[in-house]
C-alpha positions in Angstrom: -16.9 48.2 5.0 -16.8 51.9 6.0 -13.5 53.4 6.6 -13.0 57.0 7.9 -10.1 59.2 6.6 -8.8 62.5 7.9 -8.9 64.8 4.8 -5.6 65.8 3.3 -3.5 63.3 5.3 -5.3 60.1 4.1 -4.9 58.8 7.7 -7.4 56.1 8.8 -9.6 57.4 11.6 -12.3 54.8 11.7 -12.7 51.0 11.1 -15.7 48.9 11.0 -15.6 45.4 12.7 -14.1 42.7 10.6 -16.4 40.3 8.7 -16.0 36.8 10.1 -16.6 33.6 8.1 -16.8 30.1 9.6 -17.6 26.8 7.7 -19.4 25.1 10.6 -20.7 25.7 14.1 -19.8 22.4 15.7 -16.1 22.0 15.9 -13.4 20.1 17.8 -10.1 21.5 19.1 -9.4 23.6 16.0 -11.4 25.8 13.7 -10.5 27.8 10.6 -11.5 31.5 10.9 -11.5 33.5 7.8 -13.0 36.8 6.7 -12.5 40.3 5.3 -10.7 43.2 7.1 -8.8 46.4 6.4 -5.6 45.7 4.3 -2.5 45.1 6.5 -4.5 45.4 9.7 -4.6 42.7 12.4 -7.7 40.9 13.6 -7.8 40.4 17.3 -9.8 37.2 18.3 -11.6 36.8 21.7 -13.1 33.6 23.0 -15.6 34.0 25.9 -14.3 37.6 26.4 -10.6 36.3 26.6 -8.0 37.4 24.0 -6.6 34.3 22.3 -4.7 35.4 19.2 -4.0 37.9 16.3 -4.6 37.1 12.7 -2.9 39.3 10.1 -4.9 40.8 7.2 -3.3 40.5 3.8 -2.8 43.5 1.4 -5.9 42.3 -0.5 -8.1 42.6 2.7 -8.5 38.8 3.3 -7.5 36.9 6.5 -7.5 33.3 7.6 -6.1 31.5 10.6 -6.7 28.5 12.9 -8.3 29.1 16.3 -7.7 26.5 19.0 -10.1 25.5 21.7 -9.4 23.7 25.0 -12.9 23.5 26.7 -16.1 21.8 25.5 -19.5 23.5 25.4 -21.1 26.6 23.9 -18.5 29.2 23.1 -18.7 32.8 22.1 -16.2 34.1 19.5 -15.9 37.7 18.4 -13.1 39.8 16.9 -12.1 43.4 16.2 -9.4 44.8 13.9 -6.6 47.2 14.6 -4.7 49.3 12.1 -1.9 51.4 13.6 -3.7 53.4 16.4 -7.2 52.8 15.2 -9.3 50.0 16.6 -12.8 48.9 15.5 -15.7 47.8 17.6 -16.2 44.1 18.1 -18.0 42.0 15.5 -21.3 40.4 16.2 -20.5 37.3 18.3 -20.5 33.8 16.8 -21.8 31.0 19.0 -20.0 27.7 18.4 -20.4 24.4 20.0 -17.1 22.8 21.0 -16.9 19.0 21.1 -13.6 17.5 22.1 -14.9 13.9 22.8 -14.2 11.3 20.1 -16.9 8.8 19.1 -17.3 5.6 21.2 -15.4 2.9 19.4 -17.6 0.2 21.0 -20.5 1.5 18.8 -18.8 0.1 15.8 -19.2 -3.5 14.6 -17.6 -5.0 11.5 -20.0 -7.5 9.9 -17.9 -8.6 6.9 -14.8 -10.8 7.2 -11.6 -9.1 6.1 -9.2 -11.8 5.0 -5.4 -11.9 5.4 -5.1 -13.0 1.8 -7.1 -12.4 -1.3 -6.8 -13.2 -5.0 -9.5 -10.6 -5.6 -8.7 -6.9 -5.8 -12.2 -5.7 -4.8 -13.6 -6.5 -1.4 -16.8 -5.4 0.3 -16.6 -4.0 3.9 -19.8 -3.9 5.8 -20.7 -3.1 9.4 -22.8 -1.2 11.9 -22.2 2.2 13.5 -23.9 5.2 15.1 -25.8 7.0 12.3 -24.5 10.3 13.7 -20.9 9.2 12.9 -19.0 8.5 9.7 -16.9 5.4 9.1 -13.5 6.4 7.8 -11.5 3.8 5.8 -8.0 4.8 4.9 -8.9 8.5 5.4 -12.0 8.4 3.2 -15.3 9.0 5.0 -18.4 6.9 4.4 -21.9 7.7 5.5 -23.8 5.5 7.9 -27.5 4.8 7.0 -30.2 5.8 9.4 -30.6 2.1 10.4 -26.9 2.1 11.4 -25.6 0.0 8.5 -22.8 0.9 6.2 -21.3 -0.8 3.2 -18.3 0.1 0.9 -16.5 -1.6 -1.9 -12.8 -1.2 -1.4 -10.1 -1.6 -4.1 -6.9 -3.4 -3.2 -3.6 -3.5 -5.0 -1.4 -6.5 -5.8 1.0 -6.9 -2.8 0.6 -5.8 0.8 -2.4 -3.7 1.7 -3.3 -1.9 5.0 -6.9 -1.1 5.8 -7.3 1.4 8.7 -10.9 1.9 10.0 -11.8 4.8 12.2 -15.0 6.6 13.4 -15.5 10.3 13.0 -18.2 12.7 14.4 -19.7 15.9 13.1 -17.1 18.0 15.0 -14.2 16.2 13.3 -13.1 14.1 16.3 -11.9 10.6 15.3 -11.0 7.4 17.0 -9.2 4.4 15.5 -11.2 1.2 15.5 -9.1 -1.5 13.8 -6.2 -2.1 11.3 -6.1 -5.0 8.9 -3.2 -6.3 6.7 -4.2 -8.0 3.4 -2.0 -9.6 0.9 -3.3 -9.7 -2.7 -1.6 -12.0 -5.1 -3.3 -13.1 -8.3 -0.2 -13.2 -10.5 1.4 -16.5 -11.5 5.1 -16.8 -11.0 7.4 -15.7 -13.8 9.6 -18.7 -14.9 12.8 -18.5 -17.0 14.2 -21.8 -18.3 17.2 -20.4 -20.1 20.7 -20.0 -18.6 20.4 -18.8 -15.0 23.9 -18.1 -13.7 24.2 -16.9 -10.1 21.3 -15.4 -8.2 21.5 -11.6 -8.5 22.2 -9.7 -5.3 23.1 -6.1 -4.2 26.8 -6.9 -4.6 26.6 -8.3 -8.1 25.7 -5.0 -9.7 23.6 -6.8 -12.4 19.9 -7.7 -12.4 18.3 -9.4 -15.4 15.7 -7.2 -17.2 12.9 -9.7 -16.4 13.6 -9.4 -12.7 13.6 -5.6 -12.9 10.2 -5.7 -14.6 8.6 -7.9 -11.9 5.3 -6.5 -10.7 4.3 -6.2 -7.1 3.7 -9.7 -5.5 5.1 -11.5 -8.6 7.5 -14.3 -7.9 10.4 -15.3 -10.2 12.0 -18.7 -10.8 15.0 -19.4 -13.0 15.6 -23.1 -13.6 17.8 -24.9 -16.1 20.1 -27.9 -16.4 23.7 -28.0 -15.4 26.6 -29.9 -17.1 26.4 -33.6 -16.9 27.8 -36.9 -18.4 26.2 -40.3 -17.8 25.5 -43.4 -19.9 22.3 -44.3 -18.1 18.8 -43.5 -19.2 17.1 -42.2 -17.2 20.1 -40.2 -15.9 20.6 -38.0 -12.8 20.5 -34.6 -14.4 21.6 -31.6 -12.3 18.8 -29.0 -12.0 20.1 -25.5 -11.2 18.7 -22.1 -10.7 17.2 -19.8 -8.0 13.9 -18.4 -6.8 12.8 -14.9 -5.8 9.6 -14.5 -3.7 7.4 -17.0 -2.0 7.4 -20.2 -4.0 5.3 -23.1 -2.8 6.4 -25.9 -5.1 8.5 -26.7 -8.2 8.3 -29.9 -10.2 10.4 -31.1 -13.2 8.8 -33.9 -15.1 6.6 -34.5 -12.1 9.5 -34.7 -9.6 9.8 -32.2 -6.8 12.7 -29.7 -6.7 13.5 -27.7 -3.5 15.5 -24.5 -3.2 18.0 -24.3 -0.4 18.1 -21.8 2.5 19.6 -19.2 0.1 16.8 -19.8 -2.4 19.2 -21.4 -4.8 18.5 -24.7 -6.6 21.0 -27.5 -7.1 19.5 -30.9 -7.2 19.8 -34.0 -9.3 16.7 -35.4 -10.8 16.4 -38.7 -12.8 15.1 -37.8 -16.2 14.8 -39.7 -19.5 17.6 -38.7 -21.8 17.1 -40.2 -25.3 19.3 -38.8 -27.9 18.0 -35.6 -29.5 15.8 -32.8 -28.2 14.0 -33.5 -24.9 11.3 -31.4 -23.2 10.4 -31.7 -19.6 7.2 -30.2 -18.0 7.9 -27.5 -15.4 5.2 -26.6 -12.9 5.8 -23.7 -10.5 3.2 -22.7 -7.9 3.5 -19.8 -5.5 2.4 -20.1 -1.8 -1.0 -18.7 -2.7 -1.8 -21.3 -5.4 -1.0 -19.2 -8.5 0.5 -21.6 -11.0 2.8 -21.4 -14.1 3.2 -24.3 -16.6 6.1 -24.3 -19.0 8.8 -26.6 -20.3 12.5 -27.0 -20.0 14.4 -28.1 -23.2 17.6 -30.1 -23.3 19.3 -31.6 -26.3 21.3 -34.9 -25.8 24.0 -35.3 -28.4 26.0 -38.2 -27.0 26.6 -40.2 -23.8 30.2 -39.6 -22.6 32.6 -40.5 -25.4 30.0 -42.4 -27.5 26.4 -43.1 -27.8 24.5 -45.6 -25.6 24.9 -48.5 -28.1 28.6 -48.0 -28.2 28.8 -48.1 -24.5 26.9 -51.3 -24.4 29.2 -52.8 -27.0 32.2 -52.0 -24.9 30.6 -53.5 -21.9 29.9 -56.7 -23.9 33.6 -56.8 -24.9 34.7 -56.5 -21.4 32.3 -59.2 -20.2 33.6 -61.5 -23.0 37.2 -61.0 -22.0 36.4 -61.7 -18.3 34.6 -65.0 -19.3 37.6 -66.3 -21.4 
């Protein structure tokens, strides 16, 4: 760039036109205009011979700004720079094609099924679109083949996923086509068969560590036995606990247990209670079919004030007294 100076005063007397740089010639309503100019000057931008804006030049001589367009069609852009009282000539014009019309969304056809639920974290999305456009999935553009087909493997995360599909053209115009919600759950419920206590809530101020460490979409069940006394075998044993998340079914020794409307469990289930250590099979399945199998242990030490044989002896004594 040639700059004229008045000798002794170092005053600028002449400026060449700024050097303009653009990254594409087909644009939509906005374009980034960059280039090189005289340090601390201002670049004056004209569109179709009409002034539109000033862009300041930095001390290093670089400038960059966004130019807005409101009309479609072939557009002439040129600029000059001004420093104090000195103005340059206009730059050579740049001819830009302005396209403000988004793609036609009816040109898009999804050919793969996107499910509401998946146990797989990788799904394939396929479809047809105009080869001149790009298919944009969650802000990532994918090219369309010359025959109009496109295909993409899309990775999901455990939990709730949103897939937003749009079409984009060369100018950068976009149009939303469809939005899909997918729940991914391939994690079996976490089951705790130790002491449960009350279900944690925001007021309790305490959350067990195994609940804090739950992964996204992972359910939690705490299930145990409550206090009981009975001489029968099997006996109606209180099953207590709570659930967190979408649980489909719970069985204890093959018998169904149901949480209440507060997701808390209190239900009596007839279980065999021979003296000593007893283990009962626990099966927990979430609403998507992921299953956890474990066991609940309970030690029977006595039946009321004596063991079962003693109770029967007392009943025999009472029966003998009645018959006398």
